[in-house]
C-alpha positions in Angstrom: 149.7 150.6 175.8 152.9 148.6 176.1 156.1 150.0 177.6 159.3 150.4 175.7 162.8 150.6 177.1 164.2 152.1 173.8 164.1 155.8 173.2 163.9 156.9 169.5 165.2 160.1 167.9 161.5 161.2 168.1 161.4 160.6 171.8 164.7 162.5 172.3 163.1 165.4 170.3 160.1 165.5 172.7 162.4 165.4 175.8 164.7 168.2 174.4 161.7 170.4 173.6 160.4 170.2 177.1 163.9 170.7 178.5 164.4 173.8 176.4 160.9 175.1 177.4 162.1 174.9 181.0 165.6 176.2 180.6 164.7 179.2 178.4 162.9 181.3 181.0 165.7 180.5 183.5 168.3 181.6 181.0 166.5 184.8 180.1 165.6 185.9 183.7 168.8 186.1 185.6 169.6 182.4 185.9 168.5 182.0 189.5 168.6 178.4 190.6 165.3 178.6 192.4 163.7 179.0 189.0 164.7 175.4 188.2 163.6 174.0 191.6 160.3 172.5 190.4 161.8 171.0 187.3 164.7 169.6 189.3 162.3 167.9 191.7 160.7 166.1 188.8 164.1 165.2 187.4 165.2 163.8 190.8 162.0 161.6 190.9 162.7 160.4 187.4 166.3 159.4 188.0 165.2 157.6 191.2 162.5 155.8 189.2 165.0 154.9 186.5 166.9 152.9 189.0 163.9 150.8 189.9 163.7 147.5 188.0 159.9 147.2 188.5 157.0 148.4 190.6 155.0 151.5 190.0 158.1 153.7 189.7 159.8 151.4 187.2 156.5 151.1 185.3 156.2 154.9 185.1 159.8 155.2 183.9 159.4 152.7 181.1 156.0 154.1 180.0 157.5 157.6 179.7 159.6 156.3 176.8 156.5 155.2 175.0 154.9 158.6 175.5 158.0 160.4 174.4 158.4 158.4 171.3 154.8 158.9 170.2 154.8 162.6 171.0 158.1 163.2 169.3 157.0 161.2 166.2 153.8 163.3 165.8 155.8 166.5 166.3 158.4 165.5 163.8 155.9 164.4 161.2 153.8 167.6 161.6 156.6 170.1 161.8 159.2 168.7 159.4 157.3 166.1 157.5 159.8 163.3 158.2 159.9 160.3 160.4 162.5 160.1 163.2 161.6 156.7 164.6 165.1 155.2 164.6 166.2 153.9 168.0 169.0 155.2 170.2 171.3 153.0 172.1 169.5 151.8 175.2 170.8 152.0 178.7 169.5 151.4 182.2 170.5 151.8 185.8 170.9 148.5 187.5 171.9 147.3 191.0 169.2 148.8 193.3 168.8 146.8 196.4 166.3 146.7 199.2 167.9 149.4 201.2 168.3 151.7 198.2 164.6 151.1 197.3 163.6 152.6 200.6 165.6 155.8 199.8 164.0 155.9 196.3 160.5 155.6 197.8 161.1 158.4 200.3 162.5 160.6 197.5 159.5 159.9 195.3 157.1 160.5 198.2 158.7 163.9 198.9 158.4 164.9 195.3 154.8 163.7 195.3 154.1 166.0 198.4 155.8 168.9 196.6 153.7 168.2 193.5 150.5 168.2 195.6 151.4 171.5 197.3 152.6 173.2 194.0 150.8 175.7 192.0 149.6 175.0 188.4 152.9 176.2 186.7 155.1 174.3 189.2 153.0 171.1 188.7 153.7 171.3 185.0 157.4 171.9 185.7 157.6 168.9 188.0 155.8 166.7 185.5 158.1 168.1 182.7 161.2 167.3 184.8 160.0 163.7 185.4 159.3 163.3 181.7 162.7 164.7 180.6 164.6 162.8 183.2 162.8 159.5 182.6 163.2 159.7 178.8 166.9 160.6 178.9 167.7 157.8 181.4 166.6 155.4 178.8 169.6 156.3 176.7 173.0 154.6 177.1 174.9 157.9 177.6 172.7 159.3 180.4 172.3 155.9 182.1 176.1 155.4 181.8 176.8 158.8 183.4 174.5 157.9 186.3 175.6 154.3 186.7 177.0 155.2 190.2 173.5 156.2 191.5 172.1 152.8 192.5 175.3 152.1 194.6 174.9 155.5 196.3 171.2 154.9 197.0 172.0 151.4 198.4 174.7 152.9 200.7 172.4 155.7 201.9 169.7 153.1 202.7 172.3 150.8 204.4 173.5 153.8 206.6 169.9 154.4 207.7 169.4 150.8 208.5 172.7 150.6 210.4 171.8 153.7 212.4 168.3 152.4 213.3 169.8 149.0 214.4 172.5 150.8 216.4 175.4 149.4 214.5 178.7 150.9 215.5 177.0 152.8 218.4 177.5 150.2 221.1 
């Protein structure tokens, strides 16, 4: 399977269906934020992975687009009898540096630990959050809205490095 960095209308359909499946119970049952925690963890991991230009996190991010496009195409063809394979405008998060990469890896590691400790339903919610976040960050609108993220990750990583090296302390 090859990766794609273009999300189609079909892929958007797949992401929206999973998003709705996660938001509906929250909406119907009191709208408590803790109900979205597992989904949010997956979403956080996806947004961090979207800022990675390569590596296993970047690979997972780009392959999610391929999965979303295929699943959405099959769903669209089966449910509506039409093809929705036209591409959406592509976007990506750029500018992640070495210090920001460390922050991304720690965030992904923490989400991985949360996934390992989660029950069956929360594991599905974490995976769903990753799927939705990764698919949507392939679009120009979501990537553009999050264009500030790599700079923030880089700054957070630089702050940690400065603290460890004692910069500004002595």
